[in-house]
N, C-alpha and C positions, 0 to 999 in steps of 0.2 A: 743263824738260819736253821729252822726246824728240820729234823731228819725223820725218816720213816723206816722202820725195820719190821720185817715179817718173818714168821716162823718158817724154818726150812723144812719142806716135805721130804719124806724118805725117797731115796734114789731108786728108780725102777725103770730103766730105759726100755724103749719100744723097739723091737726088731722090725725094720722096714726095708724094702728093697729099693735101692737107688737106681734110677733109670739114667742111661747115658744119652737120652734123647736131647737134653739141653746141654749147656756149657758145663763141663765137669770142674771139680777142684774146689768146692766150697767147704765151709764149716771146719774151723779149727777145733781141736779137742776141748770139750767143755770144761774139763778139770783144770785146764791151763788158763782159763779166762780170768783176767785181772783188770782189763781196761774198763774205763768208764764209758757207759752208753748214754747217748744224748737222745731225748725224745722231744719232738716239737709237735704240739697239738695243732692240727690244721682246721678241724671243725667236724661236727657230727661224730663220726667214728674215725676220722682221718688222722693218722699219725705218721710222722717222718722219723725214722730211726737212723742214727748216724754213729759210726765208730771208725777207728782208724782203718778197719778192714773194708768199709764201704758204706752204702746207704740204701735204705728200703723205704718206699712209700706205700702205706696200706690204706685203702679206702679214702684217699686224699684228693682224688680228681673227680669231684662230684658235680651234680647239676644244681639248679635252683631249688630243688626240693630239700636241700640241706640248710636253706636260709633260716627256718625256725629254730635250728640248733645253734646258730651263730656261725658265721663264716668270716674269713679275713677280708680286709678292705679290697676293693676291686683291683688296685694296682698290684697288690701282692698276689692275688689270684692270677692275674695276667702273666706275671713273672713265672709262676709255677707252671701254668699251661704252656708257656713258650720255652720252658727249660732255661730260663735266665737266672743268673746268680741271685740268691744263694741256692737255687734249685737246679743247677746245671750239671750236677755230678751224681744223680740218682742212678743206681745200678739196676734196681728191680722195682716195678710198680705192680702191686697186688690189689685185687678186688675180691672181697668175700662173696659178692653176688652182684647181679646186674641192676638192682634197684637204683634209681637216679640220685638218691641221697648218699650213695656210696660209689657210684660209677657213672661217668658221662663219656660216651665213646668219642665225641668230637674233641673233648679236652685231653683225653689220653692220646688221641692221634696227634694233636698239636705237640704234645710233649715228646712223643717218640720221634717226630720229624725234627724237633729242635735238639734232641739228645740222641745221636746215633748209637750210643753205647747202651742205652736202656732197653730192657726187655719187659714185656707185660705178661702176667700169669694170672689166670682166673678160671672160672667155670666155662663150659662150652657155650652157654647162653651169652655170657659177656664177650667172649672172644669172637663169636659170630657177628655181634654188633660192631666190634672194633674192626674186623676184617672188611665189613661193608663201609665203614667210615674212612678207611684208608685205601679202598678200592683194591685190596689184596696186595698192595705194594710192599707192605712191611710184614708179611706173613712169617718170615723167618725169625721175627722178634716177638711174635704173639703166640702164646702157648696155653692150651687148655689142659686143665687137670680135672678129671671127672672121678670123684670119690664117693662111693655109696656111704650111707650113714654108718659110722663106726669103723669105716675102713680107711687106712692111711695110705696115701700115695706120696712118695718122696721124690724130689728133684733137686739138683744142684744147678744154680744159675749164677755164673761168675762167682763172687765171694759169698753167696747166700745159699744156705740150705733151706728148702721149703718142705715142710711136712704138712700136707693138707688132708683133712678128714671131713667126710660128709656130716653135716650138722643141720637138722631141720630148721627152716624158718617158720614153720607152723604146720600142724597136722590137718588143719581145715583151711584157714586163710593162708595163702602163699604156699600151699602144699606142692605146687608145680614149680616152685622156684629152686633152682640148683644153688646150694649154699655151702660154703666151705668154712670150717674152722681152720686156723693156721697156726703152726708152730714154726717160727723163723729163727734160724741160728745165724748170727752175724758176729764175726770176731770172737767166737766161742760163747757168746751170750744168747740164751734162749728167751724168746718172746712169744707168748700165746695171744692171739687175737681171735675173738669169737664172733665178730660181726654182729648180725642180728639173730644169732642162734638162740633157740629156745633152751630152757633148762632141762636137758635130757641126760640124766645120769647114765642111763643104759648105753647110749651112743658114745658118750665121752669115756666111759669105762672101757668099752670095747676098743676104742681108739687108743687107749693107754694113757690119756693125758691127765687123768686125775692123780696119778702117782708119779708123774714126771718131775724131774728136778728143773724147775722153771724160774728164770730170773725175774721176768716182768710179765704181768698179766694186764692186757687191755680188754676189759670186760664191759659188756653193756650193763647199765646201772642196775637192771633187774636181777642180776646175779648177786647184788649186794643189798637189795631192798626187799625182794620177794622171799617168802619163807623157804621154798625149795632151794633157791640159789644160796641163801644164807647157810642152809644146812650143808650143802656141798662144800662151801668154803670153810665152815666151822669144823667139818670132819676131815679136813686135810688137803683139799685142793687150794693150796696157798702159795702162789708165786711170792718171791721175796718182796717185790714191789707191785702194788696193785693200783691201776688207774681205771676210773669209771667213765664211760663215754655214752653218747647218744642221749644226752640230757637236753630237753627243750629249754629255751631261755626262760619261759614262764614257770618252769619247774625247778630252777636251779637251787633256790634256797631250801625248798622242801627236800630234794634229793640229797643235797650236801648235808643237811641236818640228819636225815635218816641214816646215811652212811657213817657219819661221825659218831652216832650214838652207840656203835658196837664194834667198829673196826678202824684201823689206821690205814686208810686208803686215800687216794688223791682223785677227787672228781675233776675232770677236764672240762672247764667252763668257759675259758677265754681263748679264742683262736690266737695262734702264734705264741702262746706261752711255752717256755722251754724248761726242761728238767735234765739234770745230770743224775744218772743212776749208777751208784757204785756196785762193785761185785757182791757186797754183803747186803744189798737191798736198800741202803740209805739213799734217800731222794732229796735233792737240793734244787730248788727253783732258781732259774737264772733270769737275767733280764730278757724280756720278751723280744722276739724278732719283729722287724718291721719291714 
């Protein structure tokens, strides 16, 4: 089985203040991390991260707008929405923003009702929609993180540390959309997810993420195919393992070819494909979930 290894960036942690507003006690020391992290691709930009410490779903409870990017079969989606096995032990559900190819309030509400241990964390815009969908009954498990561009807000939720930073979805189109970039620490492993963020070196540098020691990068494909994105990655923004997301089905071959022409990264193209990610960045594909 082929493996993938990426150059280790220099370590430069970011000082952020942890708020006690949510459940405390997350995030093992990163230097001690040695466990394998499992990533399951849900569709569009949705990924499920699992380790012995817990599990996190990011942008994985979406609406029909995600269909052009490929989504799991209907029975699998129903199990996810109803929090039935193998999706019954998710600790935290995150959404980078409220657009329906990343977040669907009724679907998240169903999962929270089926999984009383799960919490939802996102922007104010997304949490307002979810509070309306749940008629305010689950407000103690619905949390808004509002972070300006380049500013980091840190929270601990159960076994998960969340560091959210504002990252623009667009300076003209979608300028009014609240959008978060996320650094998630689970079992000592750090994962960055950039949602639909634009390639904004200034904001990312202000947030300190360009020089972070990152295990896994879940990046929109334009960070690996557009010149400014390639420059950021080439100059040192290099998680040990990189996955490209938000690829439309009609563009799969072209995007995969463009990425393979210059970097060892994994385009996520088939919903429910699974990968083990070792501490040194090696990636091994597993048998797909069904």
